[in-house]
N, C-alpha and C positions, 0 to 999 in steps of 0.2 A: 670705697667698695672694691674688693678684689675682682679683677676681670675673670678669674677662674670660678667665681660663684655660680653654682648651678641653679637655674631658675625653675620654680614650680611651673608645671605645664598641665593645662586641661586639654585633652585631645578628643576630637571627634573622628573616630576611625572610619575609613572607607568601608563600604559594604561588600566590595569585591576585591580584585587584585589591586594592590597599592602601586600606582605608577606616577603619582604626582603629589606635591605637598603645598599647603598654604600656611604661612606664618602670619597670624592676625593679632596685632598689638592693640591693647586697650588704651583708653585715654587716661589722663592724670587722675589719680585717686581711686581708680577702679582696679579690678583684678582680671586675670584670664577667665576664671570661673564666672565672674560677673558679666563680662562681655559675652561669653558663651550663652549665658541665660538670656541676656538682652537680645542677641541674634535669634535664639530659639523662639522667643516669645514674639518676635517681629516678623520673621520670615524663615521658611525651612531651607537653610543653607547647608546641604549635605550632598555627597556625591558617591557614586559607586567606586570610583578609582582614585579619589583625592582625599588625603588625610589633612584635617585642619588642626593646627596647633595654636592654642591660646596661652602664651606664656604670661606670667605675672611679674611685673617689675618689683624689685626689692624696695622696701621702705627706706627712704633717705630724707634728710632735711631739705625742705623745699622753700626757697626764698620767697616766692609770692604768697606763701602762707606763714610768713614771719619765722621760718625755720622749723615749723612743725613737721613731724614725720609724715610722709605720704608715699603711696606706691606710684612713683613716677620714673620714667625712663631716663630722664636727665634733669638737671636743675636749670632754672631760668632766672635771669636777673629781674625780669618782669614779663608779663604776657603782653608783648608788643612786637610789631614787625621792626621797630626802629632801634632796638637795642642789640648789642652784640650777643653771639651765641656763647653758652657755657660749654666750650668745646672739651674741656677735661672730662666732664661727666658724660658727654655725648660719645666721645671716643672710648671711654671705659665700657659703656654699654654696647657699643658696636662689637667690641671684643667678646663680651659675654654672650650676646645674641648669636655671634658667629658659631658658637658651639652647637646651636640648634641646627644650623645649616650643615655643619660637619656631620652631625648624627644622621641627618636625612641622606646625605651623600653616602655615608657608610652603610646605610640601609639599602643602597642601590638606586637612589633617585638622583639623576643628574641635575646640575644646577639650573639648566634651562627648563626643567620641569618643576621648579620651585618658584612660588610667587610670595613676595613679602608685602604686607600692607597694614593699615591700621586706621583707627578712629582718633581724631583730634591729635593730641601729642603723639599717639601711636603712629599716625600717618607721617608726621615729621621724622620720627625715629626711623621709620621704614625707608624714607627717602635717603637719609644719611647712610643707612646700612646697605641699601641696594646700589645707590649711585657712587658712593665713595669706596665701598669695600667689596661688594659682590655684584659688579655690573653684568655678570654672565647669567643672572637669574632671569626667569621667564617674563617677569613684569613686576610692577609695583603699583599699589593703590593707596590713595589718601582720601579719607572721608572727613569732611569738616576740619581740614588741616591747613597749616601754613608754614612757610619757612621765613626766617628773618630776612630782611631785604639785603643784608650783606652776607648771607649764608655761604659757607664754603662749598655747599652742594652745587651752586651755580658754576663755580670755577671748575669743580671736578667734572661736571658734565661737559663744559666747554673744552676742557683738556682732552676729552675722549672723542672729539670730532674725527670722523673717519673710522671710528671703532664702534663695535656693537654697544648699544645702550638699551636698558629695559624700557618698555613702553609704560607710560603712566596713565592710570585711570583715576579721575577725580570726581567727587560729588560734593556739593555744598548747598546748604539751605539758604534761600534768599533772606530769611528772617533770623539768621543766626546772630544772637546778640553777644556771644562770648568770643567766638572766632569769626570776625566779620567776613561776609561773602567776598568783599573786594580783596581781602588778604589772600584767600584761597585762589581767587581769579588771577591776581598778580603773580602769585607763586607759579601757577601753571604757565602764564605768559612768559615769565623770565626763563623757566626751564625749556619752553619751546624755542625761545630765542637762542638759548645756549646749544640747542641741537637735539633735544629730546622729543619724541613723539608723545603728544599729550591729548587726551580727550577729557573735556570738562563738561560736567552736567550740573545744571542748576535745578534744585528742587523748590518750586514756588511755595512760600509760606512755611517752610520747614525751619525749625529752630535748631539748637545744638543737640541733635539727636539722630538716631537711625530711624528709617522708615522702610516699609515693605517695597515701595516702588524703587527706592535706591538700591536695596539689596537684590531686587530682581534684575536691575541693570548690571550690578556687580556680578551676579551669577552668570549672566549671559557672556560677559567679558571674560570671566574666568574659564568658562568652557571653551571659548574661542582660543584662549591662550594655552589651555591645558586640556586638549581633547583626549578621549581614550586613546591608548597607544595605537590601536589599529587604524585610527583616523589621523594620527599626528604625522608631521612631516618627518621624512628620513633625514637624519643628521649624521655627519661624519664623526 
């Protein structure tokens, strides 16, 4: 896939002056439109000053599905913490998604007023994009997500000790049978050890899905990180 490919985007516009942006990445096999509908049906996640962008990953052969085409951000050798990352496809997509950040900056939104996050595979993609390529962003969130135990993200975070890093917000269901709770918890623990500020929230009984209490927690965190401009900190 060419890094210059333009992704389809589903956008929820702000109701007032646009002063911040969120890039919300879907899980494997989904679309931006599908994630937008899921969020809408679960919890009202909209803001007067924040634009939410739901991109769609291009269809690519996906190894865990025996090479069948699927809308995934990157390929995986298998769904496991213990295997190596498919870095060629990860890095390709980091370049492609970087165009969305560029467009928001061109529209007048500084990077510290942009947050990147996602559900499942989207959360892992967001961590690569934010921690390795755009550490100046205002934060990153990962819902029901994990990184491989030897992920290059850990080293990237460790290498930035003494330099600004985005804060990480994580949520994970205790009953998640696809992405185990311990995988998400260990991901947060390793990022915290490497020097990242991490808040981890366990949702009792939640499977591999979104829920209203989770999105309510996320909304509160987003507003703390991206308040209306009149309430935000003055930056040089």
